[in-house]
C-alpha positions in Angstrom: 0.0 -0.4 -0.1 1.1 3.3 -1.2 -0.5 7.4 -0.1 -0.2 9.5 -2.3 -1.6 13.5 -1.6 -1.6 15.9 -4.4 -2.6 19.7 -4.9 -3.2 20.1 -8.5 -3.0 23.8 -10.8 -6.3 24.1 -10.5 -6.9 24.1 -6.7 -7.9 20.3 -6.4 -7.0 18.2 -3.6 -6.2 14.8 -4.7 -5.9 11.5 -2.3 -5.1 8.2 -3.5 -4.1 5.1 -1.7 -2.2 2.5 -4.3 -3.6 -1.2 -4.3 -2.6 -4.0 -6.3 -6.1 -4.7 -6.8 -8.5 -4.4 -10.5 -10.8 -2.4 -8.2 -11.3 1.2 -7.7 -13.4 3.3 -5.4 -13.3 7.0 -6.5 -15.3 9.8 -5.2 -15.7 13.8 -6.0 -16.4 15.7 -3.4 -17.3 19.8 -2.7 -17.0 21.0 1.1 -20.3 22.2 1.1 -23.4 20.6 3.1 -26.1 21.4 5.2 -24.2 23.4 7.8 -23.8 25.8 5.1 -27.4 26.4 5.0 -29.7 29.3 6.3 -32.9 28.1 8.0 -35.2 29.3 5.1 -32.9 26.9 2.7 -32.0 23.9 4.7 -32.2 20.9 2.3 -31.3 22.9 -0.4 -27.5 20.9 -0.7 -28.7 17.7 -0.6 -31.8 18.4 -3.3 -28.6 19.3 -5.6 -27.5 16.3 -4.9 -30.4 14.6 -6.1 -30.8 16.8 -9.4 -27.5 15.9 -10.3 -28.6 12.4 -10.9 -31.7 13.2 -12.8 -29.5 14.1 -16.3 -26.8 16.2 -18.0 -27.2 18.4 -21.4 -26.3 15.0 -22.8 -27.0 11.8 -20.2 -30.6 11.0 -19.6 -30.8 9.7 -15.4 -31.2 6.4 -17.3 -27.9 7.1 -19.4 -25.9 7.6 -16.0 -27.2 4.8 -14.1 -26.5 2.2 -16.9 -23.3 3.3 -18.2 -21.9 2.5 -14.4 -23.7 -0.4 -13.7 -23.3 -2.5 -17.1 -19.3 -2.1 -16.2 -20.3 -4.1 -12.9 -20.0 -1.0 -11.1 -22.0 0.8 -8.1 -22.7 4.6 -8.3 -23.8 6.7 -5.2 -23.7 9.6 -3.7 -24.1 11.5 0.1 -24.8 15.0 1.8 -23.1 15.4 5.1 -23.0 18.3 6.9 -19.8 20.0 5.6 -19.4 17.7 2.2 -21.2 16.4 -0.9 -19.8 13.4 -2.1 -20.1 11.7 -5.2 -18.4 8.3 -6.2 -18.5 5.4 -8.0 -17.0 1.8 -7.6 -16.0 0.2 -10.5 -13.2 -2.4 -12.1 -9.9 -0.3 -12.5 -10.2 -0.7 -16.4 -13.0 1.4 -16.1 -11.9 4.4 -14.2 -12.0 6.9 -16.6 -15.4 5.9 -17.9 -16.6 6.6 -14.0 -14.7 9.8 -13.7 -16.3 10.9 -17.1 -19.8 10.5 -15.4 -19.1 12.2 -12.4 -17.8 15.4 -13.9 -20.5 15.5 -16.5 -22.8 15.7 -13.6 -21.0 18.3 -12.0 -20.1 20.5 -15.3 -23.3 20.1 -17.1 -26.3 19.2 -14.8 -29.7 19.8 -16.8 -31.7 21.1 -14.4 -34.9 20.1 -16.2 -38.1 21.8 -14.4 -40.4 18.7 -14.5 -37.3 16.3 -12.9 -37.5 18.9 -10.1 -40.9 19.1 -9.5 -40.3 15.1 -9.6 -37.6 15.0 -7.3 -39.2 17.5 -5.0 -42.0 14.9 -4.2 -39.2 12.4 -3.7 -37.5 13.9 -1.5 -41.0 15.0 0.9 -41.6 11.4 0.8 -37.9 10.7 1.9 -38.6 13.1 4.5 -41.6 11.4 5.8 -39.9 7.5 5.5 -37.0 8.9 8.2 -39.8 10.9 10.4 -41.6 7.2 10.2 -39.0 5.0 11.8 -38.3 6.0 14.9 -34.5 4.4 15.4 -34.0 7.2 12.5 -35.9 9.6 13.9 -34.6 10.2 17.6 -31.2 11.0 16.5 -32.8 13.9 14.5 -34.6 14.9 17.4 -31.2 14.8 19.7 -29.3 17.1 17.1 -32.0 19.4 17.0 -31.3 19.6 21.3 -27.8 19.8 20.8 -27.5 22.3 18.5 -29.2 25.7 17.4 -30.6 26.4 14.3 -30.0 26.7 11.4 -27.3 23.8 12.1 -29.6 21.8 14.2 -32.1 21.4 11.9 -32.1 18.2 9.5 -29.6 18.4 6.7 -32.6 16.9 4.2 -34.7 19.6 5.1 -38.3 20.2 6.0 -41.5 19.9 4.3 -42.3 23.1 4.0 -38.3 24.5 3.4 -38.6 22.0 0.7 -41.4 22.9 -0.5 -40.7 26.2 -0.9 -37.5 25.6 -2.6 -37.8 27.0 -6.6 -35.6 25.8 -9.7 -33.9 28.7 -10.1 -32.9 29.4 -6.5 -31.3 25.5 -6.6 -29.5 26.0 -9.8 -28.5 29.3 -8.4 -27.5 28.2 -5.5 -25.5 25.8 -7.1 -23.3 27.7 -9.5 -22.8 29.9 -6.3 -21.5 27.2 -4.1 -19.8 24.4 -5.8 -16.4 25.5 -6.6 -14.3 22.9 -9.0 -11.0 24.3 -7.2 -12.4 23.2 -4.0 -12.8 19.4 -4.9 -11.6 16.7 -3.1 -10.8 13.9 -5.3 -10.1 10.6 -3.7 -9.5 6.9 -5.0 -8.1 4.0 -3.5 -7.1 1.0 -5.9 -5.2 0.4 -9.1 -4.6 4.1 -10.4 -2.2 5.8 -12.6 -2.0 8.8 -10.8 -0.4 10.8 -13.7 -2.9 10.3 -16.2 -5.7 10.7 -13.2 -3.7 14.5 -12.8 -3.8 14.9 -16.1 -7.6 14.4 -16.8 -8.4 16.3 -13.5 -6.1 19.6 -14.7 -8.2 19.8 -18.0 -11.5 18.6 -16.9 -12.1 21.3 -14.2 -11.2 24.8 -13.7 -11.7 27.1 -10.7 -14.3 29.7 -9.9 -14.7 32.6 -7.2 -16.7 30.7 -4.3 -16.2 31.7 -0.4 -18.4 29.2 1.7 -18.9 30.0 5.3 -20.7 27.3 7.6 -23.1 28.8 9.6 -22.4 30.1 13.2 -22.7 27.1 15.4 -24.9 27.4 18.1 -24.0 24.7 20.8 -27.5 23.8 23.0 -28.8 20.8 25.5 -32.5 20.0 25.2 -34.8 17.0 26.6 -37.6 15.9 24.0 -40.5 13.2 24.3 -42.7 12.5 21.4 -45.4 9.7 21.8 -46.7 8.4 18.9 -50.1 6.2 18.8 -48.6 2.4 17.1 -45.4 1.8 18.6 -45.2 -0.9 21.4 -41.3 0.3 21.9 -39.2 3.4 23.2 -36.5 4.5 21.8 -34.0 6.4 23.9 -31.4 8.2 23.3 -28.8 10.0 25.2 -26.0 12.6 23.6 -23.0 15.5 24.5 -20.9 17.7 22.5 -17.6 16.3 22.2 -14.0 16.5 21.5 -13.1 17.8 18.1 -12.5 15.3 14.8 -8.1 15.1 14.6 -8.1 16.3 18.4 -5.8 14.3 20.9 -9.2 13.5 22.9 -10.9 12.1 19.9 -8.9 9.1 19.8 -9.4 9.3 23.7 -13.1 9.4 23.0 -12.8 6.1 20.5 -11.4 4.0 23.1 -13.9 5.0 25.9 -16.6 4.3 23.6 -14.9 0.8 22.8 -14.8 0.2 26.5 -18.3 1.6 27.3 -20.7 1.1 24.6 -19.6 0.0 21.4 -20.5 -3.8 21.0 -22.1 -7.0 22.9 -19.1 -6.8 24.9 -19.4 -3.3 26.5 -20.2 -2.0 30.1 -23.5 -1.0 28.8 -24.7 -3.3 26.8 -23.7 -6.2 29.3 -25.5 -3.4 31.9 -28.5 -2.7 30.2 -29.1 -5.9 28.2 -27.6 -8.9 29.2 -27.9 -8.0 33.4 -31.0 -5.9 33.8 -32.9 -7.3 30.5 -34.1 -3.7 29.3 -33.2 -3.8 26.0 -32.8 -5.6 22.7 -30.3 -3.0 21.3 -27.7 -0.8 22.8 -25.6 0.6 20.5 -23.5 4.1 20.4 -22.8 7.0 17.9 -19.3 9.0 17.5 -21.0 11.9 14.8 -18.1 14.4 13.9 -16.9 16.7 11.0 -14.8 19.4 10.6 -16.6 22.1 12.7 -19.0 19.8 15.3 -18.7 16.9 17.2 -20.9 14.9 19.1 -21.3 11.3 21.3 -24.4 9.7 21.8 -25.7 6.1 22.8 -29.2 4.7 22.0 -31.4 2.4 23.8 -34.3 0.4 22.3 -36.3 -0.1 25.6 -39.9 -0.2 27.3 -41.7 3.0 28.1 -41.5 2.4 32.2 -38.1 1.8 31.3 -36.7 4.8 29.9 -35.7 6.6 33.3 -33.7 3.8 34.6 -32.1 3.4 31.6 -31.0 7.4 31.5 -29.8 6.5 35.3 -27.5 3.3 33.7 -25.8 5.3 30.8 -25.1 8.1 33.5 -23.6 5.3 36.0 -22.0 3.5 33.3 -20.1 6.8 32.6 -18.8 7.2 36.2 -18.1 4.0 36.3 -15.4 4.0 33.9 -13.1 5.3 37.1 -13.0 1.3 37.6 -11.6 0.6 34.2 -8.5 -1.2 34.7 -5.1 -1.6 32.7 -6.4 -4.9 31.1 -9.7 -3.3 29.9 -7.9 -0.2 28.1 -5.8 -3.3 26.0 -8.9 -4.3 25.3 -10.3 -1.3 24.1 -7.5 -0.4 21.9 -7.1 -3.8 20.5 -10.8 -3.7 19.5 -10.8 -0.3 18.0 -7.6 -1.1 15.8 -8.9 -4.4 14.4 -12.4 -3.0 13.4 -9.9 -0.5 11.6 -8.1 -3.4 9.6 -11.7 -5.1 8.9 -12.8 -2.1 8.0 -9.8 -1.2 5.4 -10.7 -3.6 3.1 -13.1 -2.2 1.9 -12.1 0.0 -0.8 -14.5 2.6 -0.4 -14.6 2.9 3.0 -10.7 4.1 3.5 -12.1 6.4 0.6 -14.7 7.8 2.6 -12.4 8.0 5.4 -9.5 9.7 3.7 -11.9 12.3 2.7 -13.2 13.1 6.5 -9.6 12.7 7.6 -8.9 15.7 5.5 -11.6 17.5 5.8 -11.0 17.6 9.5 -7.2 17.8 9.2 -5.1 16.0 7.0 -5.7 13.2 5.1 -2.2 11.4 6.6 -3.8 11.8 10.3 -5.9 8.7 8.7 -2.1 6.3 8.6 -1.3 7.5 12.2 -4.9 6.6 14.0 -3.1 3.5 15.5 0.0 4.9 17.1 -2.7 7.5 18.3 -4.8 5.0 20.0 -2.1 3.1 21.6 -0.6 6.5 22.9 -4.1 6.9 25.0 -3.8 6.5 28.4 -5.9 5.1 30.9 -6.2 8.7 33.3 -7.2 10.3 30.2 -9.7 7.5 29.4 -11.0 8.3 33.2 -11.3 11.8 33.2 -12.8 12.2 29.8 -15.8 10.0 30.9 -16.0 12.3 33.8 -15.9 15.6 32.1 -18.5 14.2 29.8 -21.1 13.4 32.4 -20.4 16.3 34.6 -21.5 19.1 31.9 -25.3 19.1 30.5 -25.8 16.3 28.4 -29.4 16.0 26.3 -31.9 13.2 25.9 -34.6 12.3 23.1 -37.2 10.0 23.1 -40.1 8.5 21.0 -42.5 6.6 22.8 -45.8 4.7 22.7 -48.9 6.9 23.0 
């Protein structure tokens, strides 16, 4: 394995992990997402992602998907708070065929009116789908409690904001926000870097764009939503966490491995195995460049929500009894999970992207050393510090 990072003449940042395999995962990402939007335009970044798949000036939606899938590939995209990424996975011999598709989408989107109105209906259905899934929607409720508007609003937008978006606004917004000179291109696989650099430099020219993340307002809150037709309560507890790439971020990863990640974690053993209060107990660490929060989800009985909350809080406090052997096992788990995940090239593609956006891509390759450097005292101190501050909760319970 060999890693290369290059800054191209047109401003593009190129990240390449070479692999001697006949497959490549490649993405073109714009450091722009939901965190850049005003409250009234929330959902525009995600809407743009959808629209770029509806056709270009020379390709229909069917052409876009067919040209990738008939070569055995996968084409997809995602919108996060601070980045929108378009990616594919293909046999390496088709790398530039895949790039031709994504560059056409980015350079020549058709933005047809009839497609715009159709896709608006699709997104409104997507909003309903996420809302109707309590295991998903409870995370959205928590994020709203952790951050004030507009950041705390769902990336996908609300029915009101999405319905109010016009085609002319979204087209102008795309031209205003997307700057090829800020693109991050990430490739993992069998890649000829010289050919890739030449392709990207002749294809894209920078444009004068200055994107700014909206001011981040940190808040705390509690939400309980009662719904008819539910048999289970969905509870989540979360707090603001150390920033991505910081020393304490690695400490938090070790803490999570011990406290709540997997069936051998302390909270899983306590809440499910000892108390029998839940089927699902799982943690999540969400972080990009400007924000970070840590949360623990439990699916439980309505009458057990308060007890579950108390057990989670006590779990943080009990980290004071964590041993040196527990620390070794937590580190071993983290490093092993990373090694297993690194087998999938698209996973590494995204890990490199977020490492670059959070600091520098090279940090991805020093993660094991950073984890090994974490001390028991640091883990114990962070656990007490996190739980001693105000935390937020959200619950969706049977009516």
